[in-house]
Each structure stands twice: as C-alpha cells, then as structure tokens.
N, C-alpha and C positions, 0 to 999 in steps of 0.2 A: 504494500500500500504506500502511495506517495506521502512524503512528509508534509504535514499541514503547513500552510503559509502563515507565519506569525504576524499578527497585526495588533495595534493598540486600540483601545476604545476610541481614542481621538480619531484614528483612521476611519473607524466604522461610522462615527458621527459625521465626519466630513463627506464621506462617500454617500451616506444616506441623504444628507441635505442636498448634495449635488444631484443625485438621482431624482429627487423630488422637485427639482427646479427652484429651490429656495436659497441658492447661493448668490444669484444676481438676477436682475430684471431683464426681460427681453428689450430689444431696441425700440419696439413699438408695442402698443396695447390694442391693436386692431383685431378683427375677427380671426385672421390667419394666425396671429400670436396665441389667441385663445385655443384654437384647434391644436396647436403644437403643445400647449400646456397639457391639455387633456390626453393627447397621445403619449406624452411623457409619463404621466402618472397613472394612466390606464382607465380610471373611472372617478366619478364625482358622486359622493354619497349625498343623498337628499334628506332634508329634515324640515319640518314645518314651523319650528319655533322662529319667531321673528321679533324678539326684543331688540335686536339689531338686524342687519340684512340676513337672509337665510343662509344656511351653512355653505351651500355650493357656491354662492356669490363670494363668501369670505375666503374659501379655498382658492378661488381664482384671484381675488384681490392680493392675497399674500404672495402670489407668484407672478402675476402680470402687472401689478400696480394699478393705478387708476384706469378704469375701462368703463365702457357703457354696458350695463347689465342686459339691456335689450339685445345686444349682439350675442350674448351667451344664450338668452332665451331662443333666439332665432336659429341656433344650431340644432335644437330639437325640432322646431317648426319646419326647418328646411331639410331635415333628414340626415344631417351629419351625425346626430346622436340618436340613440334609442334608450329606452328605460327597461331595466330588468332587475330582479333580485341578484345581487352579486355579493359584495361585502355586506351590504344591506340593500335597500332600494337605491339604485344608482343610475346615473346616466353614463353611457359608454359609447365609444365610436361605433357607428353602424357597420364599419368594416369588420367588427368583431362578432357580428350577429351569427354567422355560420356556426361558430363554436357554441354560442348560446342556444341556437336552434337544436343542436344535439342534446344539450342539457335539458331543454324544455321537453323534447320528444321523450327523453328517458323518464322525466317526471310523469309525463302523460301515461306511459306504460306501467308506471308504478304509483298510480294515482291514490291520493289520500282524500278522504271526504271531510276532514276536520272543519274546513271552512263552512260547509253547508250543514253538517250534522249538528253543530252546536245550536242551530235555530229550532230544531225539532219540527221542521216543516218539510213538506214534499217540495224540494227545491227544483226538481227537474223541469216542471213547466215554467217556473220563474226564469231559470237559466235560459231555456229555449226562447222565451218571449224577449228577454233582454238582447240576446244575440240576433234574433230576427228583426227587432226594432232598429238596431244599429246597422244591420245589413241594408235595411230599407232607407233609413234616414241619413246615414253618415255619422261622423264623429259626434259623440254626446258625452256630457258630464253626468255624474250621478244625480245632480240636482234636477236634471231634466226628466228624471223618472219619478213618478208619483207612487208612493206606497207608505204604509204605516210601519213605524218601528215596532219591534217585538220586545216585550219585557219592560224592565224599569229604566232603560236607557244605558248609555255608556258604550265603550268600544265593543264590548262583547255582545252588544245588542244592536249592531248596525241594522239599518233597514234591509229587507231581503234583497232588493235590487242592487244595493251597494255590495253585499256579500257576493251576489251573482257576478257583478263586474270584476271583483277581485279574484274570484274563482276562475273566471274566463281569462283574466290577465295572467294568473299564475301558471296556467296550462297552455299559454300561447295561442289561445283562440281569439284574444283581443290584444292590442298593443296601445300604448299611449301615443297619440298623434301630435298633441301639442298641449300647452297649458295656458290658461288665462288667469292672471292673479294667483298663480300656483294651483288653481283648480285643474284637475286632470280631465282630458277628453279622450275617450276610448274609441278605437276604430278597428276594423279588420286588418290583419297583418298584410294582406295583399295590397291594401290601399296605403298603409303606412310605409311599406317598403317598395312602393311602385317604381321609384326612381333608381332602385338598385337591381343589379342582375347578379344574384348570388348562386354559387354552386353549393347546394346544401347536402354535402356528402360526409360531414364530420361524424365521428362516433363519440360515444360518451368517454371512451378512453382518450381520444384526441383532445376532448375538452379538458379532462383532468390534467393531462400533460401540458397543455397550453397554459392553463391557469398557474400551474406550479412554476413553469419556466418564466412566464411573464412576472409572476409575483416576485421571484428572485431578482429579476432584472430591475423591477421598480424599487425594491428595497436596497439592493446593493450587496450587503453581507448580512446573512440571517441564518438562524437555526431552522430546522425543518418545521417546527411548530409555528414559527413566525412567518415562514413562507406560506404555510397552509392558511393562515389567518387572512392574508391579503385579499384573496378571492373566496374566503370562507369555505375551504375544502376540508375533507377529513384528514386528520393528522397521519393516519396509517397510509393513505394514498400518497401524501407528500413524502413520507419516508421511503416508500417503494420507488416513487418516480425519481427522487433525488439520488437514490442508490443507482438506478439505471443511468441517470445523467452523469454521475461520477465515474461509473465504469466506462461510459462512452467518451469521457474526457470533457463533457460540457459543463459540469459542475466541479469546482475544485474545493478541497477541504481547507478550511481556515481555522486557525487557533486564535481566539480573541482573548486578550489578557483578562483574567477574572471570570471568564465564562466556563462553566463545567460542560455544557453541551457543545457538540460539534457544530460548526457553522460552515456556510458555503458561499462561494462567489461564482458567478457565471464566468466562464473562461474569457468571453469577449470583454468583460469588465476589468480584466487583470491590468491592461495598460493604463486604464483610468486610475485604478488603485495606485499604481506606481507613480503616476503624475501627482496624485494627492499626497503621497508619502514624500515626494520631492518638494512639496510646498506650493504646488499649483492649485488653482481653483479655490483659494481661500474664501469662505463665505463672509460677507461683511454686512448683510442686511439685518435689520431689526423689524420684525413683523408680529402681528397678533394672529394666532392660529385658531381656527374654528374648533369647537369641541369634537368635531367629527372629521378633522383633517387626517389625510392619509399618512402623514409622517409618523403619527404616534397612535395608530389604531390598536396596536398590541400592547396592553398594559404591562405585561411581564417584560416586554422589551424596553418599555419606558424606564422601568426600574433597573434592568440589567445594563442599559446603555447610559442613561442620564441620571440615575438615582432620583427619578422624578415620579412621585406617586400622584396619580391623577384619577379623579372620578368625575363623571358628569353629574353635577349636583342638582341639575334640573329635577332629577328623579328622587332627590333626598328631601325628607321633610324639612321645612324651613328651620326648625329649632336645631337640627343636626348638621346644617350646612357649615362648612369651615371657611370657604372662600367666597361663597355667593351663589347666585342662581345660574347664569349662563357664563361659566368660567372659561376664559380663553387663555391658553398658555402663551407666554412671550418667548419667541425665538430670537436670540441675539447672537449673530454669527452661527455657530453650530451648537450652541448651548440653550437649553430650556431654563431660563433664568428666573421666571416668575409667572404670575397670572393676573389677569384683570377680570372684573365682573362688570361689563359695560351695559348700558341701556341708552336707547335713543329717545329723547323727548321730542317727538315729531312736531308737536305744536310750537314749542319754543325753539326748535332747531338746535337742540343742545345735546352734546355727547356727555353722558354722565358715567364716571367710573365709580360705582358703589364701593369698589375695593381695588386697590393695586397692591399686590404682595410680591416682594422679591424673596427668592429662596435664600436660605442661610448660606453665608459665605460669598454671596455675590457682592463684588466691590463696586462702589460708586466712582465713576471716572468720567472724563469728558466724552469718550466714545459712547458710553452708555446713556448719558444725558442726551447727546445729539440723536442717538438712535431712537430713544423713546419719544422725544419731542417730534421727530420726523414721522414716526409711526402713528402718533396721535393725530398730527395734522393731516396725514393721508386718510386716516379713518374718518375724521371729521369731513373732509372733502367728499369722500365716497358717499357718505350718508347725508350730505347737504346740510351739515351743521355749521353754525357760525359762532358757537360758544362752547366752553368746556367747563365741567365741574368735577372736581375730585373730592369725593366724600370721605374716603378712608385710605390710608397708606401706611405701611409698616416701617417706612424709612422717612423720618421727618425732613432731613435735608433734601431728599428727592421730591417730597410733596411741595416744599417751598419753591424749589427750582421749577417744577412743572407749572404751578399756579402762576408764578411770575412770567414765565415764558409764554403761557397760553391765555393770559388774562384778556 
C-alpha cells in the first residue's frame, strides 16, 4: 500500500476554502460568474427562513460578492438549474440530471408510501387528479389547488394536494419549473427539461460513484464519512467506492495531523495541494456564511478541522440558545473565527446584529477590523440597508470600532 501523503490541518483548511471558491472573488458578478460558482460547489441547499436573505442567496453572496438575486432566480426559470433532494432540497446544474434520473428511477422501484400513508386517506385519486390537472393546465403552485387540511394543523398535516405534489416530486413525476417569491411551481419533467437533450442511461451505481467522486473533489481532502455527507450517500457505499478509486489510483491516501481516520484526495487535486503547500492561493476574504453553507455541512469535520462547534439554533428553544437565532459563522481567511446573529429590519432598512461573538483566542488586529467592516458593509448593501446596529458583542474594543466605523 502506498505511503499516505502527510498534510497539516492548515493545508486541509486552505484547500477546502479554495475548492469552495471562498479564497477570492471572481472578476465579475454577472450570471456567467454565478453559473461557475454553482458548478464549482456542485449544489445550493435551499431553506425558507428569511430573517435575512434566504440561504442560497447568502451562499452565492459569500462567493460572488454583490450580485443581482434575480439573475440567480433566472437560472432555475431558464433551465440551467433543477431542484432535487441531494444534500437536502437543493438546486443543481441541469447537466447533472442524468445521474439524478437514475437515483429517482431507483427510488420509484423501491417506493415508500410514508408521505401518503400518514394522512390515513385513499390518496390514489388525489395523486391522479393533481397530476392530470397539471398535465392539462401547466405549471401550478400548491396554493392553486383547493382542499381542506386534515387534523389539527402543522407540517405533518399538510393538505392532501400538497402531500400529493411532494409525493409526485419525490418520485420524479413532477419537477419544479420555477419559483415566484420562493413559492414552488410544479410541472411535468418533459416540459421542465424540454430545452435539454439528455441520454438517460445512468445506473444507480453510476450515480453513487458520481456523487462520491464529485463530493471528494468539492471538499478537497476528506474522510470517507465526510465525502458521503456531501451528497448524503450511505457511508458503506462511500467506503466501497473510495477503496475502488484508491486501487485505480484516482483517490490517494492522506494522513492529516491529529486525525485518526484515513483521508483522501483526488489525484487530479494533488498539484493544487502542492501549490497551496508552497504558499499559493492564500485566502484573504472575510465573509459571513449561511447556516447551510457547503463549507461546513459536516459537523464532525467542523470540529476535526476548525475546532468549531456549530449548531443551527433556529431549531433550539429560545431559552437554550447560546449565540442567537439565525447564527452565521464568520470566515476570515481560512479560519472560522466567530459568528453573528443578524436580522434585517426591512422597514427601517437597518442591519441588526443581535450578537457578534468571536471565538476564544482570536486576536484583534487591523486585518480583522478591515475584514469585518468590509463584510458588514457588503451585507448591508446586498440587503438594501443604510444603517447598522450592534446589540451585543463579546469583545468591547471590537464593538467600539464597528459602531464608530459604521455609524
């Protein structure tokens, strides 16, 4: 067996930041630049929370800088992107659809009824009626269907037509054609994909191998479990496929300082690793990362690589929250140095930081001050804010400096 390549955690951080496009900004922030960002990171996770801009807009802001969100929306409307369950519900380049078609076909052959069984209704006629209505009328949102909710309300008691739409989406009989104010419109796959000419000949094993290889390329250096998490694949499949890749010479073993588990790098990324070890591609940006940013999806990796414990406190009872509600990590260079809890007061056009917390050991210096002020000014501009309010900060000198600079 070849000797593992020794690397430091600093090497892994810098490679990860580079692979995720967080080391420097593109020359332009036009629609072509947005396409390149998505192709680089593979997928954009969606989430409906909007105390600030929704997550996928924030993921793009961190990488592309100030851009027009309507241009990102148009990538779905125009067919460059499609939506599917991947890491979670995500937008992906439509060029990737043939692999996801294999995944959807596999799910259809191993169909689960949990979506419809929970209602305790005969869902077959409802599913058929929803499908026939969309076939006849074209793309429709769930609001355009009239039906009564079942039970006492809440997520588990979606109205039957909504459940039918999600069921048909899950098994590939419907797709998302576009969104209006984030509301999804469902349509037939042959209409959504009409502008593409795909050869749909991939197998489920092709899909699994494709996700593991791409996951490794998007992360840079990772353990098998970390690679599996990127596209939410089974760990046993990732272990098997990485073993095959290693035997074929496509995945190289890496020994990361302080890590007990074996790690891997794709052979095509070895020259890039050597450049980074030689001091090239040094990241110098300071940005705020969405709670659902691709860089730190894997919580175990966050601890192993950055010693950064993170949880999405949106789902934590208010009394038990540590850092706030919509907590966004701060990336400074290749380090996760702290977190903010932002909110947009849209009436007053004000950006509010309910909390700004720097991690223990982070030193205040000119580069950090400049980076944070620049990131806040960019965040304000993106959200159309003309004032800033800092409610709480665990570093008094930093609070004074920011309030003065952004008064």
